[in-house]
C-alpha positions in Angstrom: 26.9 -7.1 6.3 25.5 -10.6 7.2 24.5 -12.8 4.3 24.9 -16.4 3.0 23.1 -19.1 4.5 22.4 -17.0 7.8 20.8 -14.3 5.6 20.6 -10.5 6.7 18.1 -8.7 9.2 16.2 -6.1 7.2 13.9 -3.4 8.8 11.1 -2.7 6.2 9.3 0.7 6.7 5.9 1.9 5.1 3.5 4.6 5.3 0.5 4.3 3.3 -1.9 6.9 2.0 -3.8 7.2 5.1 -0.8 8.7 6.7 -1.5 7.6 10.1 1.8 6.4 10.9 4.8 3.9 10.2 4.8 0.4 10.0 7.9 -1.4 10.8 8.6 -5.3 10.0 11.9 -6.9 11.2 12.5 -9.6 8.8 15.2 -12.0 8.1 16.1 -12.4 4.3 17.8 -15.3 2.7 18.8 -15.9 -0.5 17.5 -14.1 -3.9 15.2 -14.6 -6.8 13.1 -17.9 -6.7 15.4 -18.9 -3.8 14.4 -16.0 -1.7 13.0 -16.7 1.8 11.6 -14.1 4.2 10.9 -14.7 8.1 9.2 -12.1 9.8 11.0 -11.5 13.3 8.8 -8.7 14.5 6.4 -6.0 13.5 4.9 -3.0 15.0 2.7 0.0 14.1 3.5 3.4 15.4 0.9 6.1 15.1 1.9 9.7 14.0 0.7 12.6 16.3 -2.3 14.1 15.2 -0.7 17.5 14.3 1.9 15.5 12.0 -0.9 13.6 10.4 -2.7 16.8 9.6 0.4 18.4 7.8 1.1 15.3 6.0 -2.5 15.3 4.5 -1.9 19.1 3.7 1.2 18.3 1.9 -0.4 15.6 -0.2 -3.3 17.7 -1.1 -0.7 20.2 -2.4 -1.5 23.1 0.0 2.0 23.5 1.7 5.3 25.5 1.1 8.7 24.4 0.0 9.8 25.1 3.4 7.4 22.9 4.9 8.2 20.1 2.5 11.6 20.3 3.8 10.6 20.2 7.5 8.5 17.1 6.9 11.2 15.4 4.9 13.3 15.4 8.2 10.8 14.9 10.6 9.3 12.0 8.7 12.8 10.6 8.7 12.8 11.0 12.4 9.6 9.1 13.0 10.7 6.3 10.8 14.1 5.9 12.6 12.1 6.0 16.0 9.8 3.2 14.8 12.6 1.2 13.4 14.5 1.3 16.9 11.3 0.1 18.9 10.8 -2.7 16.4 14.4 -3.9 16.4 14.6 -3.4 20.4 11.2 -5.4 20.5 12.6 -8.2 18.4 16.0 -8.3 20.2 18.2 -8.0 17.1 20.4 -5.4 15.2 19.7 -4.6 11.6 22.1 -5.2 8.7 20.0 -3.3 6.3 16.7 -1.1 6.3 14.1 -0.4 3.6 12.3 2.6 3.9 9.5 3.4 1.5 9.1 6.7 3.1 5.8 8.8 2.8 4.3 9.5 -0.4 4.0 13.4 -0.9 2.8 13.2 -4.5 2.3 10.6 -7.0 1.0 11.3 -10.3 0.7 8.4 -12.9 1.8 9.3 -16.6 -0.6 9.9 -19.2 0.3 9.7 -22.9 3.8 11.2 -23.1 3.9 12.9 -19.8 6.0 10.6 -17.4 4.9 9.3 -13.9 5.7 11.9 -11.2 6.4 10.8 -7.7 8.0 11.9 -4.6 8.4 10.4 -1.1 9.6 12.2 1.9 11.5 10.6 4.9 15.3 11.6 4.7 17.2 8.3 4.6 20.5 9.7 6.1 18.8 10.1 9.6 17.9 6.4 9.4 21.5 5.3 8.5 22.9 7.6 11.2 20.4 6.3 13.8 20.6 2.7 13.0 24.2 2.4 11.9 23.6 0.5 8.9 22.9 1.1 5.1 19.4 2.2 3.9 17.6 1.6 0.8 14.9 4.2 0.0 13.1 6.0 -2.8 12.1 2.8 -4.6 9.7 4.4 -7.1 11.9 6.7 -9.5 13.9 4.2 -11.4 10.7 2.2 -12.5 9.3 5.3 -13.5 12.4 6.4 -15.4 12.1 3.1 -17.3 8.4 4.2 -18.5 6.7 2.6 -15.5 4.2 4.0 -12.8 6.4 3.1 -10.0 3.5 1.2 -8.5 2.4 -1.1 -7.3 5.9 -2.1 -6.1 5.1 -5.1 -3.9 4.2 -8.0 -6.5 7.7 -9.4 -6.4 7.7 -9.7 -2.3 3.9 -11.3 -2.9 5.4 -13.8 -5.1 8.1 -14.9 -2.6 5.8 -14.9 0.4 2.5 -16.2 -1.1 3.2 -18.5 -4.2 1.8 -22.0 -3.6 2.5 -25.1 -5.8 -0.3 -25.5 -8.3 -2.4 -22.7 -7.3 -3.2 -19.1 -8.5 -3.9 -16.7 -5.7 -4.8 -12.9 -5.8 -3.5 -11.0 -2.9 -5.7 -7.9 -2.2 -4.5 -5.1 -0.3 -7.3 -3.0 1.4 -5.0 0.0 2.5 -6.0 3.5 1.6 -5.9 2.4 -2.0 -6.6 -1.1 -3.1 -4.1 -3.1 -5.0 -4.2 -6.7 -6.4 -1.3 -9.1 -6.9 -2.1 -12.1 -9.0 0.5 -14.8 -7.9 1.4 -17.8 -10.0 4.0 -20.3 -9.5 6.3 -18.6 -12.0 7.4 -14.9 -11.6 6.8 -14.6 -15.4 3.1 -15.0 -14.9 2.6 -12.5 -12.0 0.7 -9.3 -12.6 -0.7 -6.6 -10.5 -2.4 -3.3 -10.4 -4.3 -0.7 -8.4 -8.0 -1.6 -8.1 -9.1 1.7 -6.7 -10.6 3.3 -3.6 -10.3 0.9 -0.4 -9.9 2.7 3.1 -9.2 6.3 2.0 -12.3 7.6 0.9 -13.9 6.1 4.2 -11.1 7.4 6.5 -11.2 10.9 5.0 -15.2 11.0 5.4 -14.8 10.1 9.0 -12.3 12.7 9.5 -14.4 15.2 7.9 -17.4 14.4 9.8 -15.9 14.3 13.1 -13.8 17.2 12.7 -10.6 15.0 13.1 -11.5 13.6 16.3 -11.7 10.2 14.7 -9.6 8.6 11.9 -11.4 5.5 10.5 -14.6 3.9 10.7 -13.8 1.2 13.2 -15.1 -2.3 12.6 -17.5 -0.8 10.0 -19.7 0.6 12.8 -21.0 3.7 11.0 -21.4 1.8 7.8 -23.3 -0.9 9.3 -25.9 1.5 10.6 -26.3 3.0 7.4 -28.2 2.7 4.1 -26.7 2.7 0.5 -27.6 5.7 -1.5 -27.8 3.6 -4.8 -28.2 6.4 -7.2 -25.1 8.1 -5.5 -23.2 4.7 -5.6 -24.2 4.4 -9.4 -22.7 7.7 -10.2 -19.4 6.8 -8.2 -18.8 3.7 -10.2 -18.7 5.8 -13.1 -15.4 7.4 -12.0 -13.0 7.3 -15.0 -10.1 5.5 -13.2 -12.3 2.2 -12.6 -12.5 2.0 -16.6 -8.8 2.7 -17.0 -6.8 -0.4 -18.4 -4.0 -1.7 -16.3 -1.1 -0.9 -15.8 -2.6 1.8 -13.5 -2.0 3.1 -10.2 -3.9 5.5 -8.1 -3.9 7.3 -4.6 -4.8 10.5 -2.6 -5.2 12.6 -5.9 -8.1 10.7 -6.8 -9.8 9.4 -3.8 -8.5 11.6 -0.9 -10.1 14.6 0.8 -11.2 16.4 -2.4 -13.1 13.4 -3.7 -14.8 13.1 -0.3 -15.8 16.7 -0.1 -17.3 16.6 -3.8 -19.2 13.5 -2.8 -20.6 15.6 0.2 -21.2 18.5 -1.8 -23.3 16.4 -4.1 -25.4 14.9 -1.2 -25.2 17.7 1.5 -28.2 16.3 3.6 -26.8 12.7 3.3 -26.7 11.4 7.0 -23.3 10.4 8.1 -24.1 6.8 8.5 -25.7 6.6 4.9 -22.3 8.3 3.4 -20.2 5.8 5.0 -22.4 2.7 3.8 -22.2 4.4 0.5 -18.5 4.8 0.4 -18.0 1.4 1.6 -20.3 -0.2 -1.0 -18.3 1.7 -3.4 -14.9 0.5 -2.4 -16.3 -3.0 -2.4 -17.9 -2.8 -5.9 -15.1 -1.0 -7.5 -12.5 -3.9 -6.1 -15.1 -6.4 -7.5 -15.4 -4.6 -10.8 -11.7 -4.8 -11.2 -11.6 -8.6 -10.7 -14.4 -8.9 -13.2 -12.7 -6.8 -15.9 -9.2 -7.3 -15.8 -8.4 -10.6 -13.6 -10.6 -13.2 -14.1 -11.0 -12.8 -18.0 -7.1 -13.8 -18.1 -7.0 -16.4 -15.4 -9.2 -18.6 -13.0 -8.4 -17.9 -9.2 -8.1 -20.5 -6.6 -8.7 -18.0 -3.7 -8.3 -14.2 -2.7 -6.3 -13.3 0.2 -7.0 -10.0 2.0 -4.3 -8.0 3.9 -4.4 -3.9 5.1 -6.8 -2.2 7.3 -9.8 -3.1 5.3 -9.2 -6.8 5.8 -10.4 -5.7 9.6 -13.5 -4.0 8.3 -16.2 -6.7 8.6 -18.8 -4.6 6.2 -16.1 -4.3 3.6 -15.0 -7.8 3.8 -18.6 -9.1 3.7 -19.4 -7.1 0.6 -16.2 -8.3 -1.1 -17.2 -12.0 -0.3 -20.5 -11.4 -1.7 -19.3 -10.0 -4.8 -16.5 -12.5 -5.6 -18.2 -15.6 -4.8 -17.8 -18.5 -5.4 -14.3 -17.7 -5.1 -13.0 -18.4 -1.6 -12.0 -14.9 0.3 -9.8 -15.1 3.3 -7.1 -13.0 5.1 -3.2 -13.4 4.6 -3.4 -14.0 8.3 -5.4 -17.2 7.7 -2.8 -18.2 4.9 0.1 -17.9 7.4 1.3 -14.4 7.2 0.2 -11.3 9.0 -1.5 -8.9 6.7 -0.7 -5.6 8.8 3.1 -6.7 8.1 2.8 -7.3 4.6 3.7 -4.0 2.8 6.5 -3.1 5.3 7.8 -6.7 4.8 7.9 -6.2 1.2 10.4 -3.2 1.4 12.5 -5.4 3.4 12.9 -8.0 0.9 13.3 -5.5 -2.0 16.0 -3.6 -0.1 17.8 -6.8 0.3 17.5 -7.5 -3.5 18.4 -3.7 -4.4 21.6 -3.9 -1.9 22.8 -7.0 -4.2 22.0 -5.3 -7.3 19.1 -7.7 -8.2 16.2 -6.3 -10.5 12.9 -7.0 -8.7 10.4 -4.8 -10.3 7.4 -6.3 -12.3 6.7 -4.8 -15.5 3.9 -6.3 -16.0 2.3 -4.6 -12.8 4.0 -1.0 -13.3 4.0 -0.8 -17.2 7.8 -0.4 -17.4 9.8 -1.4 -20.4 12.0 -3.7 -18.4 12.6 -5.0 -14.8 15.1 -2.6 -12.7 16.8 -2.4 -9.6 14.5 -0.3 -7.2 15.9 2.0 -4.5 19.0 4.2 -3.7 21.4 3.0 -1.1 22.6 5.6 1.9 25.9 4.1 3.4 
């Protein structure tokens, strides 16, 4: 295993709540803790075939069998391995280590005395066999065992990548679910939580409206043509998750296909463009509300950096800029790191720390009793 001054080449693999494919980030990781450095050597996004996407959504909606869970565990592992091989070939390097988040099959945050329950699929042994190096996977359960929600897990990486002298930044991911990391110079000041819906309800609405022929509202084209249903928006903003105090996490269980189906049932005659306009406004307003409730009363912000697929939706971004003004809002790309690679790169860094036995969870983000080493190693 490479190490020391030269660092190690680590492939980070991530598939989000949209379940559309695998993101693979090839990184060189040097050092650890406050001295850690991550350089992005290459990145690619590899889409899943439509049939696999449909099966994964059925898995997340709880409408499948144990046999299908087993099959998907292996098929997702093969898909992750293929993505890693392609990313490494494009970068022209060999991997010393892999960090695979896997595909979340179910994530149910704890309530009261009930612990968080989480399950990711994507057999790591297939990655280890195909790539010929150790694999760190299953990052969430140890944090859950320590009383945390197992999410969000990227704040440590956000601190390594985005901290800046004398500045307080919020790194806002707009994936299926939105999450914010408040990045300070000192790790002790970092906190994070899921802000709520981002792309997930938009994507699910597009799939439902097009019979699966389209997977997203590219460039906000539907939403731009529609009109926001204000009474519907007001009712959506009363969702109980939005009033839940951090630490908190969310997922498809709260804002996925069932949520969208219920919205459509309540407004069966709402034109598609108006539905997308309203759901986009909902995601933006929920995010802004999270900042007003839980971030800005605690610390002023010098800027907000956007990443994830929603950062490429001009309608959503415009609404966020309006709602967060006068705080400057720009993308992580503009700050020097490609937003599309952020989460996959985070798991490369977390894997490197886990392999060395370094605790890198952030209890202020997950609610755990203490920091823990995240992940299990397959050699």
